[in-house]
C-alpha positions as CSV (number, residue, x, y, z in Angstrom):
1,M,43.4,9.7,6.6
2,S,39.9,8.4,7.3
3,H,38.8,4.7,6.6
4,F,35.2,5.5,5.9
5,K,35.3,3.9,2.4
6,E,36.6,0.7,3.8
7,K,33.7,0.3,6.0
8,F,31.6,-0.5,3.0
9,D,34.0,-3.3,1.9
10,L,32.3,-6.7,2.1
11,T,35.4,-8.8,1.3
12,N,35.5,-12.2,2.9
13,K,31.8,-11.7,4.1
14,V,29.3,-14.5,3.2
15,A,25.9,-13.4,2.1
16,I,22.7,-15.6,1.5
17,V,20.1,-13.8,-0.6
18,T,16.7,-15.4,-1.1
19,G,14.4,-14.8,-4.1
20,A,17.7,-13.9,-5.9
21,S,16.7,-15.2,-9.4
22,K,15.2,-12.0,-10.5
23,G,14.1,-8.5,-9.5
24,I,15.2,-7.0,-6.2
25,G,16.9,-10.1,-5.0
26,E,19.0,-10.4,-8.1
27,A,20.0,-6.8,-8.0
28,I,21.1,-7.0,-4.3
29,A,23.0,-10.3,-5.0
30,Q,25.0,-8.5,-7.7
31,G,25.4,-5.4,-5.6
32,L,26.9,-7.3,-2.5
33,A,29.2,-9.3,-4.8
34,E,30.4,-6.1,-6.4
35,F,31.4,-4.9,-2.9
36,G,33.3,-8.1,-2.3
37,A,30.9,-10.5,-0.7
38,Q,30.7,-14.3,-1.4
39,V,27.1,-14.6,-2.4
40,V,24.7,-17.6,-2.1
41,V,22.1,-17.1,-4.7
42,S,18.9,-18.8,-3.7
43,S,15.5,-19.1,-5.2
44,R,13.1,-22.1,-5.9
45,K,14.7,-23.2,-9.3
46,Q,18.3,-24.3,-9.6
47,E,18.5,-23.4,-13.2
48,A,17.4,-19.8,-12.5
49,V,19.9,-19.2,-9.6
50,E,22.7,-20.9,-11.5
51,Q,22.2,-18.3,-14.3
52,V,22.4,-15.3,-11.7
53,A,25.5,-17.0,-10.0
54,E,27.2,-17.4,-13.4
55,K,26.5,-13.7,-14.2
56,I,28.1,-12.6,-11.0
57,K,31.1,-14.8,-11.7
58,Q,31.5,-13.3,-15.3
59,Q,31.6,-9.8,-13.5
60,G,34.5,-11.0,-11.4
61,G,32.4,-11.8,-8.2
62,D,32.1,-15.0,-6.1
63,A,28.8,-16.7,-6.2
64,F,27.2,-20.1,-5.4
65,A,23.7,-21.2,-6.4
66,V,21.5,-23.2,-4.1
67,A,17.8,-23.8,-4.9
68,A,15.4,-23.6,-1.9
69,H,11.8,-22.9,-1.4
70,V,11.1,-20.4,1.3
71,G,7.8,-22.0,2.2
72,E,9.6,-25.3,2.8
73,M,11.3,-25.2,6.3
74,E,13.6,-28.2,5.8
75,Q,15.0,-26.7,2.5
76,L,15.8,-23.6,4.4
77,K,17.8,-25.5,7.0
78,E,19.7,-27.1,4.1
79,L,20.3,-23.7,2.5
80,A,22.1,-22.7,5.7
81,A,24.0,-25.9,6.0
82,K,25.1,-25.9,2.3
83,T,26.3,-22.3,2.7
84,V,28.5,-23.1,5.7
85,E,29.8,-26.2,4.0
86,H,30.7,-24.2,0.9
87,Y,31.9,-20.9,2.4
88,G,32.7,-21.7,6.0
89,G,30.1,-19.5,7.5
90,V,27.3,-16.7,7.0
91,D,27.7,-13.0,7.9
92,I,24.7,-11.5,5.9
93,L,21.3,-12.8,5.3
94,V,18.8,-11.0,2.9
95,N,15.3,-12.4,3.4
96,N,13.9,-11.1,0.1
97,A,11.7,-14.0,-1.2
98,A,8.0,-13.3,-1.1
99,T,4.6,-14.4,-2.5
100,N,1.3,-12.9,-3.1
101,P,-1.2,-15.1,-4.8
102,V,-4.1,-12.7,-4.5
103,F,-4.7,-9.2,-5.6
104,G,-8.2,-7.8,-4.4
105,P,-10.0,-7.4,-1.3
106,S,-9.3,-9.5,1.8
107,M,-12.7,-11.2,1.6
108,M,-11.3,-12.9,-1.5
109,V,-8.4,-14.5,0.4
110,D,-9.2,-18.1,1.5
111,E,-7.4,-19.9,4.3
112,R,-5.1,-21.6,2.0
113,A,-3.8,-18.4,0.3
114,F,-3.5,-16.8,3.7
115,D,-1.3,-19.5,5.0
116,K,0.9,-19.5,1.9
117,V,1.4,-15.8,2.3
118,M,2.3,-16.1,5.9
119,S,4.4,-19.2,5.4
120,V,6.7,-17.6,2.7
121,N,6.6,-14.0,3.8
122,V,7.1,-14.4,7.6
123,K,7.7,-18.0,8.7
124,G,10.4,-18.5,6.1
125,P,12.5,-15.6,7.1
126,F,11.9,-16.5,10.7
127,E,13.2,-20.1,10.3
128,L,16.1,-19.2,8.0
129,S,17.2,-16.5,10.3
130,K,17.1,-19.0,13.2
131,A,19.1,-21.3,11.2
132,V,22.0,-18.9,10.5
133,Q,21.8,-17.1,13.9
134,P,24.3,-19.5,15.7
135,V,26.8,-19.5,12.8
136,M,26.8,-15.6,12.9
137,R,27.1,-15.5,16.6
138,E,30.1,-17.8,16.4
139,R,31.7,-15.3,13.9
140,G,31.2,-12.5,16.2
141,G,28.0,-11.1,14.6
142,G,26.2,-10.5,11.3
143,S,23.6,-8.5,9.5
144,I,20.1,-9.6,8.7
145,I,18.2,-7.5,6.1
146,N,14.6,-8.2,5.6
147,I,12.8,-6.9,2.5
148,S,9.3,-5.8,3.5
149,S,7.1,-3.2,1.7
150,I,5.5,0.2,2.4
151,G,2.5,-2.0,2.6
152,G,3.9,-3.1,6.0
153,I,3.8,0.4,7.1
154,S,0.3,1.3,5.7
155,P,-1.7,-1.4,4.0
156,E,-1.9,-1.1,0.2
157,P,-5.2,-1.3,-1.7
158,T,-5.8,-4.9,-3.1
159,L,-2.9,-6.2,-1.0
160,G,-4.4,-6.4,2.4
161,I,-3.1,-9.7,3.6
162,Y,0.2,-9.3,1.8
163,S,0.5,-6.0,3.8
164,V,-0.3,-7.9,7.0
165,S,2.6,-10.3,6.2
166,K,5.0,-7.4,5.6
167,A,4.0,-5.7,8.8
168,A,4.7,-8.8,10.7
169,L,8.1,-9.0,8.9
170,I,8.8,-5.5,10.2
171,S,7.9,-6.5,13.8
172,L,10.0,-9.7,13.4
173,T,13.0,-7.5,12.4
174,K,12.6,-5.5,15.7
175,V,12.3,-8.7,17.6
176,F,15.6,-10.0,16.2
177,A,17.3,-6.6,16.8
178,K,16.3,-6.6,20.5
179,E,17.1,-10.3,21.1
180,W,20.3,-10.6,19.1
181,G,22.0,-7.3,19.4
182,S,24.1,-8.4,22.4
183,C,25.7,-11.1,20.3
184,G,26.7,-8.7,17.5
185,I,23.8,-9.5,15.1
186,R,22.0,-6.6,13.5
187,A,18.6,-6.7,12.0
188,N,17.0,-4.1,9.7
189,V,14.3,-3.9,7.3
190,I,14.0,-2.2,3.8
191,C,10.5,-1.1,2.7
192,P,10.4,-0.5,-1.1
193,G,7.5,1.3,-2.8
194,L,6.5,0.4,-6.2
195,V,9.3,-1.4,-8.1
196,K,9.3,-2.5,-11.6
197,T,9.8,-6.3,-11.2
198,K,7.9,-9.3,-12.4
199,F,6.5,-9.8,-8.9
200,S,4.7,-6.4,-8.9
201,Q,3.8,-6.5,-12.6
202,A,-0.1,-6.7,-11.9
203,L,0.3,-3.3,-10.3
204,W,2.7,-1.4,-12.5
205,Q,0.9,-2.6,-15.7
206,N,-2.4,-1.2,-14.4
207,E,-2.4,2.3,-15.6
208,Q,-5.0,3.4,-13.0
209,V,-3.0,2.0,-10.0
210,V,0.2,3.7,-11.2
211,K,-1.6,7.0,-11.7
212,M,-3.1,6.9,-8.2
213,A,0.3,5.9,-6.7
214,M,2.1,8.6,-8.5
215,Q,-0.3,11.2,-7.1
216,H,1.2,10.5,-3.6
217,T,4.7,10.0,-4.6
218,P,7.1,13.1,-4.6
219,I,9.5,11.4,-7.0
220,P,6.6,10.5,-9.4
221,R,8.0,7.3,-11.1
222,I,8.4,3.5,-10.5
223,A,11.6,2.5,-9.0
224,T,14.1,0.0,-10.5
225,P,15.4,-2.9,-8.5
226,E,19.0,-1.4,-8.7
227,E,17.6,1.5,-6.6
228,M,17.3,-0.9,-3.6
229,V,20.9,-1.9,-3.7
230,G,22.5,1.0,-1.9
231,L,20.6,0.5,1.2
232,A,21.2,-3.2,1.3
233,V,25.0,-2.8,0.8
234,F,25.0,-0.1,3.6
235,L,23.1,-2.2,6.0
236,A,25.2,-5.4,5.2
237,S,28.4,-3.4,6.0
238,D,30.4,-2.1,8.9
239,A,29.3,1.4,7.9
240,A,25.8,0.5,9.6
241,S,27.4,-1.0,12.7
242,Y,25.2,1.0,14.9
243,C,22.1,0.4,13.0
244,T,19.7,-2.2,14.1
245,G,15.9,-2.4,14.4
246,G,15.6,0.3,11.7
247,I,13.0,0.6,9.1
248,Y,14.3,2.0,5.9
249,T,12.0,3.1,3.1
250,A,12.9,3.5,-0.6
251,D,9.7,4.7,-1.9
252,G,10.2,7.9,-3.7
253,G,8.7,9.6,-0.6
254,T,5.3,8.0,-0.8
255,T,5.2,7.5,3.0
256,A,6.7,10.9,3.7
């Protein structure tokens, strides 16, 4: 009798998901909980994360809400500490929170906006991963899943600096994979295409943008946040025990 199904079981695993109050983050938090993980739901506003945590509990899962701003490094250290205090450790980290204050050409991006994008999209995941690394190492390993974008593979029109930050996140994932693999920590990155979330509203509400995007997408529709969950569960689980440094697209074939 094979034990392949068991490898997807996340029972007794502790997961932190940032940007988990809505969209892809919320869907991944719910998915990990459904597979048995104890999930720390994090985002900027306590009330918003408490609602998601409550929803997970009502569905029979185990969740704990901790507000933290990914652009504030001290808050990220507190997030890691509160997780260890509440659940005793960390096994899975999903760096999903991101920002993009500017839609338009790169010439429109001022220094302040540039710094904000880099701080939230790259520095935050870097610092939070560093904060949980010793805890994961102590437990014999763990899984870091960074949520990038197909813009990180090839820059998206009107999303130049955002795309740069997402390319940096892909590179950071590979750095973690190479440096931390020997202590059992795996790092992988998911690159979604166009997903119907509040975050990407400016894109999918623009008919011209959608029409253009669909011309290059073999599955010609916008994805739902739930369609990102399968990859996240796989990468978090022992089913992906030999997967590290990988770039996984969920984009309907746009980058094919």
